[in-house]
Structures are given as C-alpha cells and as structure tokens.
PAZAPA-4460 file (N, C-alpha, C; in steps of 0.05 Angstrom, whole numbers, plus 32768, in hexadecimal, padded with zeros to 4 digits):
% residues 195
    n_x    n_y    n_z   ca_x   ca_y   ca_z    c_x    c_y    c_z   seq   type   mol
   8011   7FE8   8000   8000   8000   8000   8012   8019   8000     1      M     A
   800A   802C   7FF0   8019   8045   7FEE   8009   805C   7FF8     2      K     A
   8015   806D   8009   8008   8085   8013   8009   809A   7FFE     3      V     A
   7FF1   80A5   7FF7   7FF0   80B8   7FE1   7FF0   80D5   7FED     4      V     A
   7FE2   80D9   8003   7FE0   80F4   800E   7FDA   80F2   802C     5      K     A
   7FE5   8104   803B   7FDF   8107   8057   7FD8   8124   805C     6      I     A
   7FC2   8128   806A   7FBA   8144   8071   7FB5   8145   808F     7      K     A
   7FC3   8157   809C   7FC0   815B   80B9   7FA9   816E   80BE     8      K     A
   7F98   8166   80D0   7F81   8177   80D8   7F87   8182   80F4     9      H     A
   7F89   819C   80F6   7F90   81A7   8110   7F78   81B6   811D    10      D     A
   7F60   81AB   8119   7F49   81B9   8124   7F44   81B0   8141    11      D     A
   7F53   819D   814B   7F4F   8194   8166   7F6A   8190   8173    12      Y     A
   7F6E   819E   818A   7F87   819B   8199   7F80   8199   81B6    13      V     A
   7F93   8191   81C6   7F90   8190   81E3   7FA2   81A6   81EF    14      R     A
   7F9A   81AF   8207   7FAB   81C1   8215   7FAF   81B7   8232    15      F     A
   7FC4   81C0   823E   7FCA   81B8   8259   7FD8   81CF   8267    16      S     A
   7FCE   81D8   827E   7FDA   81ED   828D   7FDC   81E4   82AA    17      F     A
   7FF0   81EE   82B8   7FF2   81EA   82D5   7FEF   8206   82E1    18      T     A
   7FDB   8209   82F2   7FD4   8223   82FE   7FD7   8221   831C    19      I     A
   7FE8   8232   8328   7FEB   8233   8345   7FDA   824A   8350    20      D     A
   7FCA   8243   8364   7FBA   8257   8372   7FBD   8254   8390    21      T     A
   7FB4   8268   839E   7FB4   8266   83BC   7F9D   8276   83C7    22      E     A
   7F96   8270   83DF   7F80   827F   83EB   7F89   8293   8400    23      N     A
   7FA3   8295   8404   7FAE   82A9   8418   7FAB   82A0   8434    24      G     A
   7FA2   8288   8439   7F9E   827D   8455   7FAF   8264   8459    25      K     A
   7FC6   8263   844C   7FD8   824C   844F   7FD1   8235   843D    26      G     A
   7FBE   8239   842A   7FB7   8223   8418   7FC0   822B   83FC    27      L     A
   7FCD   8218   83EE   7FD6   821C   83D3   7FCB   8205   83C2    28      E     A
   7FC6   820B   83A9   7FBA   81F7   8397   7FC9   81F7   837C    29      F     A
   7FD1   81E0   8373   7FDE   81DD   8359   7FCB   81CC   8349    30      K     A
   7FBF   81D9   8334   7FAA   81CC   8324   7FB4   81C7   8308    31      T     A
   7FB3   81AE   8300   7FB8   81A7   82E4   7F9E   81A8   82D5    32      Q     A
   7F9D   81B9   82C0   7F84   81BD   82B1   7F8A   81B4   8294    33      V     A
   7F7A   81A1   828B   7F7C   8197   8270   7F61   819A   8262    34      C     A
   7F62   819C   8248   7F49   819E   8239   7F4E   819D   821B    35      G     A
   7F39   819F   820C   7F3A   819E   81EF   7F33   81B9   81E3    36      G     A
   7F3E   81BD   81CC   7F38   81D6   81BD   7F30   81CE   81A0    37      I     A
   7F18   81D7   8198   7F10   81D2   817C   7F0D   81ED   816E    38      T     A
   7F15   81EE   8155   7F11   8206   8145   7EF5   8204   8138    39      K     A
   7EE6   821A   8139   7ECB   821B   812E   7EC7   8234   811E    40      N     A
   7EB3   8233   810C   7EAC   824A   80FC   7E8E   8248   80F7    41      K     A
   7E7F   825D   80FF   7E63   825F   80F9   7E5F   8279   80EA    42      I     A
   7E57   8277   80D1   7E56   828F   80C0   7E71   829B   80BD    43      G     A
   7E74   82B5   80C4   7E8E   82C2   80C2   7E9E   82C2   80DC    44      K     A
   7E92   82B6   80F1   7E9E   82B7   810B   7EAF   829D   8110    45      I     A
   7EC9   82A1   8112   7EDB   828B   8119   7EE2   828D   8136    46      S     A
   7EE2   8277   8143   7EE8   8276   8160   7EF2   825B   8168    47      F     A
   7EFC   8259   8180   7F04   823E   818A   7EF1   8238   81A2    48      I     A
   7EEC   821E   81A4   7EDC   8215   81BB   7EEE   8205   81CE    49      N     A
   7EEE   820D   81E7   7EFD   81FF   81FB   7EEA   81EC   8209    50      I     A
   7EF1   81D2   8209   7EDF   81BE   8212   7EEC   81A9   8224    51      E     A
   7EDC   819C   8233   7EE4   8185   8243   7EFB   818C   8256    52      D     A
   7EF9   81A3   8264   7F0E   81AA   8276   7F0E   8197   828E    53      M     A
   7F26   818E   8294   7F2A   817B   82AA   7F3D   8188   82BE    54      D     A
   7F37   8186   82D7   7F47   8193   82EC   7F51   817D   8300    55      F     A
   7F6B   817E   8306   7F76   816D   831A   7F87   817E   832C    56      E     A
   7F80   817F   8345   7F8C   8192   8358   7F9C   8184   836D    57      T     A
   7FB4   818E   8373   7FC5   8186   838A   7FC1   819B   839F    58      E     A
   7FC1   8193   83B8   7FBC   81A5   83CE   7FD5   81A7   83E0    59      F     A
   7FDB   81C0   83E8   7FF1   81C5   83FA   7FE6   81D4   8412    60      K     A
   7FE9   81C8   842A   7FDF   81D5   8443   7FF7   81DD   8453    61      V     A
   7FFB   81F7   8457   8011   8203   8465   802C   81F7   845C    62      F     A
   802F   81F6   8441   8048   81ED   8435   804B   81CF   8431    63      G     A
   8038   81BF   843B   803A   81A2   8438   8025   8198   8424    64      E     A
   802E   8187   8411   801B   817B   83FE   800A   8166   840D    65      Y     A
   7FF1   8165   8406   7FDF   8151   8412   7FCD   8146   83FC    66      T     A
   7FC4   812D   83FF   7FB3   8122   83EA   7F97   812D   83ED    67      D     A
   7F87   8127   83D9   7F6C   8133   83D7   7F5B   812B   83F0    68      Y     A
   7F5B   8112   83F7   7F4A   8109   840D   7F51   8116   8428    69      R     A
   7F6B   8118   842D   7F74   8125   8446   7F6D   8143   8446    70      K     A
   7F71   8150   842E   7F69   816C   842D   7F4B   816F   8430    71      F     A
   7F3B   815F   8424   7F1E   8160   8426   7F16   815D   8443    72      Q     A
   7F21   814A   8451   7F1B   8145   846D   7F22   815D   847E    73      E     A
   7F3B   8167   8479   7F45   817F   8488   7F32   8197   8484    74      F     A
   7F2B   819D   846B   7F1B   81B4   8464   7EFE   81B0   846E    75      Y     A
   7EF4   8198   846B   7ED9   8192   8473   7ED6   8195   8492    76      K     A
   7EEA   818C   84A1   7EE9   818F   84BE   7EEA   81AC   84C7    77      N     A
   7EF9   81BD   84B7   7EFB   81D9   84BE   7EE2   81E9   84B6    78      L     A
   7ED8   81E5   849D   7EC4   81F6   8492   7EAA   81E8   8488    79      Y     A
   7EAB   81CD   8487   7E93   81BF   847D   7E96   81B7   8460    80      G     A
   7E87   81A2   8458   7E89   8197   843D   7E80   81AB   8428    81      I     A
   7E6C   81BC   842E   7E62   81D0   841B   7E78   81E4   8414    82      E     A
   7E87   81ED   8428   7E9D   8200   8423   7EB3   81F3   8413    83      Q     A
   7EB8   81D9   8418   7ECC   81CA   8408   7EC4   81C9   83EB    84      H     A
   7EAB   81C3   83E6   7EA0   81C2   83CA   7EA3   81DE   83BD    85      T     A
   7E9D   81F3   83CC   7EA0   820E   83C1   7EBD   8215   83BA    86      K     A
   7ECF   820C   83CC   7EEC   8211   83C7   7EF5   8203   83AE    87      L     A
   7EEE   81EA   83AA   7EF6   81DC   8392   7EEB   81E9   837A    88      I     A
   7ED2   81F2   837B   7EC5   81FF   8364   7ED3   821A   835E    89      Q     A
   7EDB   8228   8373   7EE9   8242   8370   7F04   823D   8362    90      K     A
   7F12   8229   836B   7F2C   8222   835E   7F28   821D   8340    91      I     A
   7F15   820C   833A   7F0F   8205   831E   7F06   821D   830E    92      E     A
   7EF5   822E   8319   7EEB   8246   830B   7F02   8259   8306    93      D     A
   7F14   825D   8319   7F2B   826E   8316   7F3D   8264   82FF    94      T     A
   7F42   824A   82FF   7F52   823E   82EA   7F45   8241   82CF    95      C     A
   7F2B   823D   82CE   7F1C   8240   82B4   7F1F   825D   82AA    96      Q     A
   7F1D   8271   82BB   7F1F   828D   82B3   7F3B   8292   82A7    97      E     A
   7F50   8286   82B3   7F6B   8289   82A9   7F6D   827D   828D    98      V     A
   7F62   8265   828A   7F63   8258   826F   7F55   8269   825A    99      I     A
   7F3D   8273   8261   7F2E   8283   824D   7F3D   829D   8246   100      L     A
   7F4D   82A8   8258   7F5D   82C0   8252   7F73   82B9   823F   101      Q     A
   7F7D   82A0   8240   7F93   8298   822E   7F89   8295   8211   102      K     A
   7F6F   8292   820D   7F64   828E   81F2   7F4E   82A3   81ED   103      Y     A
   7F57   82BB   81E4   7F44   82D1   81E0   7F2F   82CC   81CB   104      P     A
   7F34   82BA   81B8   7F20   82B4   81A3   7F0F   829B   81AA   105      R     A
   7F0E   8296   81C4   7EFD   827F   81CC   7EDF   8288   81CC   106      S     A
   7ECE   8274   81CA   7EB1   827A   81C9   7EA8   828C   81E0   107      F     A
   7EB2   8286   81F8   7EAA   8296   8210   7EB2   82B3   820E   108      N     A
   7EC6   82B9   81FE   7ECF   82D5   81FC   7EC3   82E4   81E5   109      N     A
   7EB2   82D7   81D5   7EA5   82E5   81BF   7E91   82FA   81C9   110      L     A
   7E8E   830F   81BA   7E7B   8324   81C2   7E5E   831B   81BC   111      S     A
   7E4B   8329   81C8   7E2F   8323   81C2   7E29   8327   81A5   112      I     A
   7E36   833B   8198   7E31   8340   817C   7E3A   8328   816B   113      E     A
   7E51   831D   8172   7E5B   8305   8164   7E47   82EE   8168   114      H     A
   7E3D   82EB   817F   7E2A   82D5   8185   7E10   82D9   8176   115      K     A
   7E08   82F2   8173   7DF0   82F8   8163   7DF4   82F0   8146   116      K     A
   7E0C   82F7   813C   7E12   82EF   8120   7E11   82D1   811C   117      E     A
   7E1B   82C3   8130   7E1A   82A6   812F   7DFD   829C   812F   118      M     A
   7DEC   82A7   8140   7DD0   829F   8141   7DC3   82A4   8126   119      L     A
   7DC9   82BB   811A   7DBD   82C2   80FF   7DC4   82AC   80EB   120      I     A
   7DDD   82A3   80EC   7DE6   828E   80DA   7DD9   8273   80E0   121      E     A
   7DD7   826D   80FA   7DCD   8253   8103   7DAF   824F   80FC   122      L     A
   7D9F   8264   80FE   7D83   8260   80F8   7D7B   826A   80DC   123      I     A
   7D8E   8275   80CD   7D89   827E   80B2   7D77   8297   80B3   124      G     A
   7D7E   82AA   80C4   7D6E   82C2   80C8   7D76   82D8   80B3   125      Y     A
   7D62   82E4   80A7   7D66   82FA   8094   7D5D   8314   80A2   126      D     A
   7D70   8324   80AA   7D6A   833D   80B9   7D59   8351   80A9   127      K     A
   7D5D   8352   808F   7D4E   8365   807F   7D30   835D   807D   128      K     A
   7D2C   8343   8078   7D10   8339   8076   7D04   8332   8091   129      K     A
   7D15   8331   80A5   7D0D   8329   80C0   7CFE   830F   80C0   130      K     A
   7D0B   82FC   80B2   7D00   82E1   80B1   7D17   82CD   80B3   131      S     A
   7D10   82B4   80B9   7D24   829F   80BC   7D1C   8287   80AD   132      W     A
   7D30   8276   80A7   7D2B   825E   8097   7D27   8247   80AB   133      V     A
   7D12   8238   80A7   7D0B   8223   80BB   7D1B   8209   80B6   134      A     A
   7D33   820B   80AA   7D43   81F3   80A8   7D50   81EC   80C3   135      T     A
   7D52   81D3   80C8   7D5E   81CA   80E2   7D4E   81D3   80FA   136      N     A
   7D36   81DE   80F6   7D26   81E6   810C   7D12   81CF   8112   137      M     A
   7D09   81CE   812A   7CF4   81BB   8131   7CDC   81CB   8139   138      K     A
   7CC4   81BF   8136   7CAC   81CC   813F   7C9B   81B9   814F   139      D     A
   7C8C   81C5   8162   7C79   81B5   8171   7C5F   81C4   8170   140      I     A
   7C49   81B4   8170   7C2F   81C0   816F   7C26   81C7   818C   141      K     A
   7C1C   81DF   818F   7C11   81E8   81A8   7BF4   81F0   81A2   142      M     A
   7BE2   81DF   81AA   7BC6   81E6   81A4   7BBF   81DD   8188   143      G     A
   7BAA   81E9   817C   7BA0   81E2   8162   7BB4   81E6   814B   144      E     A
   7BB9   81FF   8144   7BCA   8205   812D   7BE3   8215   8134   145      D     A
   7BEA   8217   814D   7C01   8227   8155   7C19   8216   8155   146      I     A
   7C2E   821E   8147   7C47   8210   8147   7C5C   8221   8156   147      K     A
   7C6C   8214   8167   7C82   8221   8174   7C9B   8215   8168   148      V     A
   7CAB   8226   815C   7CC4   821D   8150   7CDB   8220   8165   149      Y     A
   7CEC   820C   8165   7D03   820D   8177   7D1A   8200   816A   150      F     A
   7D32   8205   8175   7D4A   81F8   816C   7D59   81EC   8183   151      T     A
   7D64   81D5   817F   7D75   81C9   8194   7D92   81C9   818B   152      S     A
   7D99   81DA   8178   7DB4   81DC   816F   7DC8   81E1   8186   153      N     A
   7DDD   81D2   8186   7DF1   81D4   819C   7DFB   81F1   81A0   154      Y     A
   7E02   81FE   818A   7E0D   8219   818D   7DF8   822E   8196   155      W     A
   7DDF   822A   818E   7DCA   823C   8198   7DC8   8239   81B6   156      V     A
   7DC8   8220   81BF   7DC7   821B   81DC   7DDF   8228   81EB   157      R     A
   7DF7   8224   81DF   7E0F   822F   81EC   7E0E   824E   81ED   158      E     A
   7E04   825A   81D7   7E02   8277   81D7   7DEE   8280   81ED   159      I     A
   7DD8   8273   81EF   7DC4   827B   8204   7DD0   8277   8220   160      F     A
   7DDF   8262   8224   7DEB   825D   823F   7E00   8273   8245   161      K     A
   7E0C   827E   8231   7E22   8291   8235   7E19   82AE   8239   162      S     A
   7E00   82B4   8235   7DF6   82CF   8238   7DE4   82D1   8250   163      I     A
   7DEC   82E1   8264   7DDB   82E2   827C   7DBE   82EA   8276   164      P     A
   7DAC   82DB   8282   7D8F   82E0   827E   7D83   82CE   8269   165      G     A
   7D93   82C5   8256   7D89   82B4   8241   7D8C   8296   8247   166      F     A
   7D9D   828F   825A   7D9F   8273   8261   7D85   8268   826C   167      E     A
   7D75   8279   8277   7D5B   8270   8282   7D46   826C   826C   168      T     A
   7D4C   8274   8254   7D39   8271   823E   7D3C   8256   8230   169      R     A
   7D50   8247   8237   7D52   822C   822D   7D3D   821B   823A   170      L     A
   7D2F   820B   822A   7D19   81FB   8234   7D1B   81DE   822A   171      K     A
   7D0D   81CC   8237   7D0A   81B1   822E   7CF2   81AF   821D   172      N     A
   7CF5   81A3   8205   7CDF   819F   81F3   7CDB   8181   81EF   173      F     A
   7CC2   8179   81EC   7CBD   815D   81E4   7CBB   815C   81C6   174      M     A
   7CCC   814C   81BA   7CCC   814A   819D   7CD3   812D   8195   175      W     A
   7CC2   8121   8185   7CC5   8105   817E   7CC9   80F3   8197   176      N     A
   7CB8   80F8   81AB   7CB8   80E8   81C4   7CD2   80EA   81D3   177      D     A
   7CE2   80FF   81CF   7CFA   8104   81DE   7CFB   8120   81E9   178      S     A
   7D08   8123   8200   7D0D   813E   820A   7D25   8149   81FD   179      K     A
   7D23   8161   81F3   7D39   816F   81E6   7D3C   818B   81F2   180      I     A
   7D54   8193   81FA   7D58   81AE   8204   7D5E   81C0   81ED   181      K     A
   7D50   81D7   81EC   7D54   81E9   81D6   7D49   8205   81DD   182      G     A
   7D47   8215   81C8   7D3D   8231   81CB   7D28   8236   81B6   183      A     A
   7D13   8244   81BF   7CFE   824C   81AC   7D0A   8260   8198   184      E     A
   7D02   825E   817F   7D0C   8270   816B   7D05   828D   8173   185      I     A
   7CEE   8290   817F   7CE5   82AB   8189   7CFB   82B7   819B   186      H     A
   7D06   82A7   81AD   7D1B   82B1   81BF   7D35   82B6   81B0   187      D     A
   7D3B   82A6   819C   7D53   82AB   818C   7D50   82C5   817D   188      V     A
   7D39   82CA   8171   7D34   82E3   8162   7D35   82FB   8175   189      L     A
   7D2B   82F8   818D   7D2C   830D   81A1   7D49   8315   81A8   190      H     A
   7D5A   8300   81AB   7D76   8305   81B1   7D83   8314   8199   191      L     A
   7D7D   830B   8181   7D8A   8317   8169   7D82   8334   8166   192      I     A
   7D68   8339   8169   7D5D   8354   8164   7D60   8368   817A   193      E     A
   7D5F   835F   8193   7D5C   8372   81A9   7D73   8375   81BC   194      N     A
   7D85   8363   81BD   7D99   8364   81D2   7DB2   8373   81C9   195      N     A
***
C-alpha cells in the first residue's frame, strides 16, 4: 500500500496549565487544568470553544502537602462540608477565569453583537424582511392551530446560557416523545432585535 496524501487537521487541540492559588490563610493550591479546544465558525464569526475542563488540585496546609481526603477532613472539621464545597468551586472558577483570559477569541469572550450575528446565521434570519427560515426548526402544536417554533441547536443553547437573563428562557419541549432542551424562536428573535 502506498500513501498518496496526508492532511493534518488542527481544529482540535488539548491544553494544560498549572495554576497556583492561595487563600491568604495558610492554604495553597496547585491545580492542574486540562481541556480541549476546538476551532469553530458560524457565519462570519470565528471563535474557539474551550471544553471538557478537568481540574486536579494538590493542597498545601501551612507549607505541608496533604492528600485530598486529609484536606477535606481538615477543612470540613473547621468550616463544614458546605464551605469545603464552596472552596473547591472557587478554586475551579478562578482557574477557569485564568484560562479564558489566555484565549481572548474563546466563545465566552465574544461580544453580545457577535453572538447575535451567530444567532442570525443559525436560524436563517433576514433582518430586512424580519423573517426567518424554518429549516432545522422544530414546531409543536399548542391548541387548535397555534404552532410554537423552537430550536434545540447546541450553539443557540450555549448563547442563551452565556447571556445573563436569557439562560432562564431555555425550556424543555416534548418533541417526538422525547424531552428536548431548547429556545423558542420568539425568544431568539427578541434577543436579536432588542438586546
């Protein structure tokens, strides 16, 4: 067998960072953060998506490394399990913010205007005619002749989750005997036209 051509596709890569943090109370944390990066383009908007972030943290108490269980027991005895959970979440949130700053063209850093342009492309919206193309849209009947159009497109859901106030507009729809999370086209149009 003879190899005729090889083409490298670089649309997916992995990243790995080690981030040291501290709480100023004798506790230090060394977190290994790994994840994936995919290149995406919707319409004219090119961006990267950071996904599947994984966090693994080492704990240092007053200069001494300790394993997770010992640290959890120590912190739980001092402050309770709820505070331990909050601390771990704060460590991961801080690390995630650092990672997002390293990639300014990531989805999370796109402006609302860019996200609106993506929505226009995703639903086939014509701003001049103020109409949209019902391709890839689903509809459900509500009552006699009323149809409610919605989309369960992944990127529409992600855009809604990323804009404060719009994450609550995602709903569960029954479609073909399955529950599907999505957004009503009415809400998508409202975001495009008014926000």
